[in-house]
C-alpha positions as CSV (number, residue, x, y, z in Angstrom):
1,M,103.9,137.6,94.3
2,A,105.8,135.0,96.3
3,L,108.5,134.8,93.6
4,K,109.0,138.5,93.7
5,R,109.3,138.5,97.5
6,R,111.8,135.7,97.4
7,T,113.8,137.6,94.8
8,I,113.8,140.7,97.0
9,I,115.0,138.6,100.0
10,R,117.8,137.0,98.0
11,M,118.9,140.4,96.8
12,A,118.9,141.8,100.4
13,K,121.0,138.8,101.5
14,A,123.4,139.2,98.6
15,R,123.8,142.9,99.5
16,R,124.5,142.1,103.1
17,L,127.0,139.5,102.0
18,G,128.7,142.2,99.8
19,W,128.9,144.6,102.7
20,R,130.4,141.8,105.0
21,I,133.0,141.0,102.3
22,A,133.9,144.7,101.8
23,G,134.2,145.1,105.6
24,T,136.4,142.0,106.0
25,V,138.7,143.2,103.2
26,S,138.9,146.6,104.8
27,L,139.6,145.1,108.2
28,V,142.4,142.9,106.8
29,L,144.0,145.9,105.1
30,G,143.7,147.8,108.4
31,L,145.3,145.0,110.3
32,I,148.1,144.8,107.7
33,G,148.5,148.6,108.1
34,I,149.4,148.0,111.8
35,A,152.6,146.3,110.7
36,L,153.3,148.2,107.5
37,P,154.0,151.9,107.9
38,L,152.9,152.8,104.4
39,L,149.4,151.4,104.8
40,P,147.0,153.5,106.9
41,T,145.1,151.6,109.6
42,T,142.4,154.0,110.8
43,P,140.8,154.8,107.4
44,F,140.4,151.1,106.7
45,L,139.0,150.5,110.2
46,L,136.5,153.3,109.6
47,L,135.5,151.7,106.3
48,A,135.2,148.3,107.9
49,A,132.9,149.7,110.6
50,F,130.8,151.4,107.9
51,C,130.5,148.2,105.9
52,F,129.8,146.0,108.9
53,S,127.1,148.4,110.0
54,R,125.3,147.5,106.8
55,G,126.2,143.9,106.6
56,S,126.5,142.4,110.0
57,R,125.4,143.8,113.3
58,K,127.5,141.1,115.1
59,L,130.7,142.0,113.3
60,H,130.0,145.8,113.7
61,N,129.5,145.3,117.4
62,W,132.7,143.2,117.7
63,L,134.8,145.8,115.9
64,M,133.3,148.8,117.8
65,N,133.9,147.0,121.1
66,H,137.3,145.7,120.4
67,P,139.8,147.0,123.0
68,R,142.5,147.9,120.4
69,L,140.6,148.6,117.2
70,G,137.5,150.2,118.6
71,P,138.9,153.4,120.2
72,P,140.2,155.1,117.0
73,I,136.8,154.5,115.4
74,H,135.0,156.0,118.4
75,E,137.4,159.0,118.5
76,W,136.8,159.8,114.9
77,R,133.0,159.1,115.0
78,D,132.5,161.1,118.2
79,H,135.0,163.9,117.9
80,R,136.5,163.8,114.4
81,A,139.7,163.5,116.3
82,I,143.0,161.7,115.8
83,S,145.1,160.7,118.8
84,R,148.6,162.2,119.2
85,R,150.1,158.7,119.0
86,A,148.3,158.1,115.7
87,K,149.5,161.4,114.3
88,I,153.1,160.7,115.2
89,L,152.9,157.3,113.6
90,A,151.3,158.7,110.5
91,M,154.0,161.4,110.1
92,I,156.7,158.7,110.5
93,A,154.9,156.6,107.8
94,L,154.8,159.6,105.5
95,V,158.5,160.3,105.9
96,L,159.3,156.7,105.4
97,A,157.2,156.6,102.2
98,F,159.0,159.6,100.8
99,G,162.4,158.3,101.9
100,G,161.6,154.9,100.3
101,A,160.8,156.6,97.0
102,V,164.0,158.6,97.1
103,L,166.0,155.5,98.1
104,F,164.6,153.4,95.2
105,G,165.3,156.2,92.7
106,A,161.8,157.4,91.8
107,P,161.8,159.9,89.0
108,V,161.7,163.6,89.9
109,W,158.1,164.1,88.7
110,A,157.0,161.3,91.0
111,L,158.9,162.8,94.0
112,I,157.2,166.1,93.3
113,A,153.8,164.5,93.1
114,Q,154.5,162.6,96.3
115,V,155.6,165.7,98.1
116,V,152.3,167.5,97.1
117,V,150.1,164.6,98.1
118,L,152.0,163.8,101.4
119,T,152.0,167.4,102.4
120,A,148.2,167.6,101.9
121,V,147.7,164.3,103.9
122,A,150.0,165.6,106.7
123,A,148.1,168.9,106.8
124,F,144.8,167.1,107.1
125,I,146.1,164.8,109.9
126,L,147.9,167.5,111.9
127,T,144.9,169.9,111.8
128,R,142.5,167.3,113.3
129,P,141.9,167.8,117.0
130,E,143.1,165.3,119.5
131,P,140.3,163.4,121.4
132,P,139.4,164.7,124.8
133,K,141.2,163.1,127.7
134,A,139.2,160.6,129.6
135,R,138.1,162.1,132.8
136,P,138.7,159.9,135.9
137,S,135.4,158.9,137.6
138,P,134.6,160.8,140.7
139,P,135.5,158.9,143.9
140,T,132.6,156.9,145.4
141,Q,131.8,157.2,149.1
């Protein structure tokens, strides 16, 4: 019985480690996406938050409370919303991605496929609501 219990504990630890590794990889890809316009940031942050919620409460809390990385996660989780700034940056990235494909001489079939996919992505992003404006706190007396 004790052997079975130890095996279960080891499996749970391995599973949590797997979630932490997946969360870390997602976070790194999201951070790279900040600098590279072709790599989306927010989806990787959402995935990192999901993975960390299963693998490490400490890392999940750190990510959710981070002043720069936490707000887009909260906006999506609470309102299924994308900020105007993020929408603009996403549209710029989509245009740059297509422009790069044209510039590097992608075949016509690839350009057509890219137009279809990028149009669907743009439609999804642009039809998401913007998060509600933060209300200023009432003055205290």
